[in-house]
N, C-alpha and C positions, 0 to 999 in steps of 0.2 A: 307641559300640561299633560295630564297626568293618562296614557291610554284607559280608553273604556275596559269597566268591566264585561269582558262576553260570554252572555250565558246561553246554554244548551237548554231545548225545553223538554220534558216526557209526557206528551200530551197534552192536548189543548182542547178542551172542553168545556165546559162550564167555567170549571175554578182555572183553567190554563189560560185559558181567553181575560182572567180579567189579570193575572198575574201579570201576562203580557201589557196590558195597559198599562197596568200599574209601572213597571218596568221600563213604559214611554216616559213616565213622568221623571225618571232618578237620572239628575245629571254624573253622567259618567259612568254610565249604565247601556248595553245595547243586547239583542238579542241576537245570535248569532247564527243559531242551527236548531232544528225543529224536528221530531219524532212524532207523527201524528197519523195513523193510520187510517183515519175516517173523513172519508172523501168531504162531505159537509163541513167537520167541523175544520181540517185540513182548511180546505177553502177560507174558511172565515178567519183563521189565524195567518193563510198568507193576507190578508183584507190590513191584518194588525201590524203584522210584521213583514213588510215588503222587501227589507233586506235581508231577510233570513237563509238561505240554505234549507229544505228539504232533507228529509232521507226517510228511506224504507224500513229502516231498522232500527233497533236502538245500537249495535254494534257499528255499523255502518257513521252514526252519528257521533259514538265516541274517537270516531275517527276524523274528525273535524279538527284543522289544524287550529291553537291557537284559543281553544274554549278556557275560561279561568275556573264554571262552575256549572254547574246542574242542578234543575227544575224538575223532581219527581211530580205530575199532576195527574196521574193516570189512575184508573179506577183501585180504587182499595185494595181488593184480592190481590193487584200486581207490586206492591208498592216492594217486599221484600223481595222477591225473587230480579225484581232490579237492582235493585239498591246492590245484594250481593254478587249481579252478575258485573254488576260499575266496578266492583272493588276489585275482581278480578282481572280485569280489561284495564280502569284507567280511573283510580280513586279520584277524583277530583271532588273540591271542597262540594255540598249537598244541601239544598234546602229539598224537603221531600214533606212534603203533603199529609196531613192525617188522617185517615188514624196509620200509625205506622205499621203493622199490620192486624191482620183476620184470623190467623190459623193460631188457635189456644197452644202448637206445640212448636211455638218460636222463637221461645226461649233462650237452646242452647245458640241459634244462627245469631241472635240478636247483642248477647255473648260476646259471641265471636266480632263479631262489625265492629263492638264499644271496645274490646280490648285491642283490636287490630288494624282499623282504620284509618289512615296514614294522615287525613284529611277532617276540616270541621266537619259535622252533618247536623245542622240546623233544622229541627219537625216543626213545621209549620203549625201555628197554633195562634191564629189570628185573636184572636178575643182577646187575648193578654193587653192588644194594643188599639183598641177601640180606645178613641181619648176621654169617655166618660167613664169604660171600665179605669182606663191607665188612672186616671183621677181618681177613685174611687181604694184603686191600688193604692196606693201613693197618700193617702190620709188615712187610710182603716184605720191604724192601729194607734196614731194619736185620738181621733174621734171617738174609737171603742173602747180604749183603754186596753183591748185587748179582744179578740173576738171569740167570744162562744158560742153564736148561732151565726152562723150564715147561709142563706137560703137565697138560690138560683130558677125563678121562673125564665122561659120560655115559649111565647103561646102564637103559634107561626102559620105558614102556611103548608100544605103537604109537601111531602117530595117530589121536586119537578122530574121532568125526562129526563133521562139520562141515553146514551149511544150506547143500542143494543139493548135496551132496558137494564142494565146489569143493576142498578140499585134499587129493584124490589125485591130483592132477594138477599136471604139472611148469609148466604153461603159465601154472595160477594161481598157484604158492608161488615159482616163482623154483625149484623143486629145495630136494631135505630139507637140502643144505649153506650157501642163503639164506633157506628158510623158518625153518629149526629151528634153523640151526645160525651164525647171525646173532648172536644173542647170545653164542657163546663167542669169535669174530674181535674181535666190538670186545671182550668183554674183555681177549682177548691186548693189541689196544693200548693199555686202560687201566692194563694190568697193567706193560706193561713200557715206557711209555712212546716209544713207538719205532713205525716204520712199517713193514710187511713189505716186504720186495725178493721172495722165490720162495717160491711154492707148489706142493705134491707131494701127490697125493692118490689112494687107493686106495677105491672104494664101490661100492658098489651094492642091487639087490632082490634077497633070496636067502628071503627068509621072510612077510614079512608080505602080506597083500591079492590077493598070488598066483591067488587064486581069486571076488575081485571082478569084478563087470564093472557099469559103468555106461552106459547108451544103447550097449552093445554095443562101449564100450572098458574094455579094462586099467588100472587105477592103474597110474601109471610111475614111483611115486618110491621114493627109493630104504629101504632099514632100517639100514643101517650101514656106517662106514667108517670111514679111518686118515686126518689130513689134518696133513705138516708144514710150518709155516711158517718162513723165514729172516727175523731182520730185521735191521735195518741196523746195529743198532751190533753185533753179532754173536750176540747171544743166538737160541736156536732155541725154538719151538714144539708140542705135538703133539693133536692133537684125536683123541679114539675115540670113537665114536659104535654105538650098537647099541639099536634099538629093537626085540626081545626080548627083554631082560631084568627084565623088571618084577621079576621075583622075587630081586632084591635088594636089602639091609637100605641102603643110602646110592645117591639117586641120581645125584649129581654128587659127583665129588674132583676134588681142583687140587689140584697141587704145585707148586713154585715151588723150585726148587733154586740156589743159588752157594756161593763158596767158603769163608762160614766157615757153612753150613748150609743147611736144610730147613724150611720152614712150610706145612703141608697140610690142607685143610678138608674135611668130613665132610657133605655134606646129603642130609637124605631127601626119598620124592617127596611129592606131596600126602597127608594124611593120612586123602582119603576113601577111597583105593586102598590104606591096612597096613590087612591081617588081625586082626579085632577078637580074632579068638582067640591070636593073636599080644603080647597085651598093649600098652602105651602105644609107640604110636611111638616110632623110636631119639632121640635130641637130634643136634641142629645136633653137631659139633667141630670146633675147629682145631689141629690139634698143630704144636708145634715141637719140631724135632730138629737143635742144632748141631753140629756134627766136636766142637768139646772145650770142655767136656766132654761124653761123650757121654751119651746117653739122654734119649728124647723127654719131652716134657710136652703132657700134653692136656689140653685146657681147653672144657667143655661151651661153647654158646653158644646159650640156650634164646631162644626165638622168644615171643612173648603169642601165649598162645593164641586171642583174639580175632581176631588176625592171621592165624593160621591159617586161623580157620572163615570169614575171606573170600575166599581165592585159594587157589589153587594154588603159588605162589612166594614160601612161605616168609615171606612179610609182607614183601616188596620191593615190593610197588606201593601199600601205604600209606605207606614211606618213600619213595617217588618222589615222588608224587603230592605229601606236604608241603612236596620242595624242589622243584617246579614249583610252588608257593602262593606260595612265599620268593620266587620272578623274580614274580609278577604283583604281588606287594606290594610289589618295588623291593627286597628285602631278601638277593639272592640271585643267582647267573648259571646260564644253561644249561648244562648238564654235559654234555649229551649233543645234539654240534648238528647238521646236519645232512649237514657233512663226514664227524663219528665216522659216522653212521648209511649212510652213502654208502661209507666204508670196507670195512663190516660186511659190505656185500654185495656187495661188488668182490670181496674177499676169499673169498668163499661160492660167488661165478660163476667167481674163477679155479680154486678147488679142484673145482667141477664140471667143469672142461674140462679140467683135468689128469687126471680120475678117468675121463673117456672116452675122452681122446686118450692117455693112457700115459705126458705126456709133461709136463716142469716149466714151470709157467707165472714166468716172468721179468715182474713190475712194471714193469723199466727199460724193457722189448721192448714192451709197453703201457700206453703215457700219458696212460690213461683218467682222467679223474677232473670234478671238477662245474663245475669252469672252465677247462677245454678243448672245445673245439669238437665234438668226436664221440668215437664208441666205436671201439676199432679191429675191424680182423674178427672177432678169436680171440675177444674178448671176445661178439661179436654172436651166435657160433654157440654161446658156453658154455649158453643155458639152449632 
């Protein structure tokens, strides 16, 4: 019998606890060590991982014997510095939550990590692994005959409270189009198998958090927006985000259209938010609509209730961990790389910049990348 893969966990807030619940469901995996400085979050993590040893610092956790990998689920603005500290002391395989970074001047540091980190680094983009989304991705090319238009709509609840209210301010999150939407920009590149060339956006803060104040500061995170992205091979993609639409039946709706037809997926939000008096939560669907012969065909894509109970992401966190464990066992490859994580954030930053200035952002004019010496002035002002 193989020894279990032993995780060290950095950050056990809401998302970190979702990871703990899903790791507990994995055969051949265990949480051995945790660093969580917030007392209530630490207490919650102790209940979920009673066998784990708790540490008072990242440096102390890295001294724990026998760790096979690390998971970073700390607040956004800490991710990159923590990766650099790990690289300097104990460069174990990493699963790091999105967004990969929030500082627009991070390109040189990411370039160094990409070239020099000696172990696998997987950026956590759970939405790729939601069963209905994975089904759409698998079938999209055949159904559409080549995607020309891709639309992602998320109508959901406002940002939830987080430790120290860090997610109320752009300086910590990178901005809503980075913090919340890097998932969707990653999906655009992944589904289209292409890179963006131009971004146009309109967004703002119109409803949520307007009456909140933290140490005299009002939150500045946006709660709605549209983003249009043009891709190198001619496809167009659009994101529609609304964070005051929690009354909707499906939280995410994705559609891809090409010369042969259309494919859609409909994904409900977290089950814990579905009103009990409305009966069972909606089941995810994939809908195929060929141009000829006309007639949509809907297929339900149910998710194991055990996985739904383990988190808010439609079972995707579990499936992501399974693939990550395959990498650690030498049976798979990293599917979401540092470059993928960089692109997702860079697209969000470009969208933030476009919405602020009212101008389209061309990636040809902003040649920032992890292997480029530094950012442009325009990117540096995007957050």
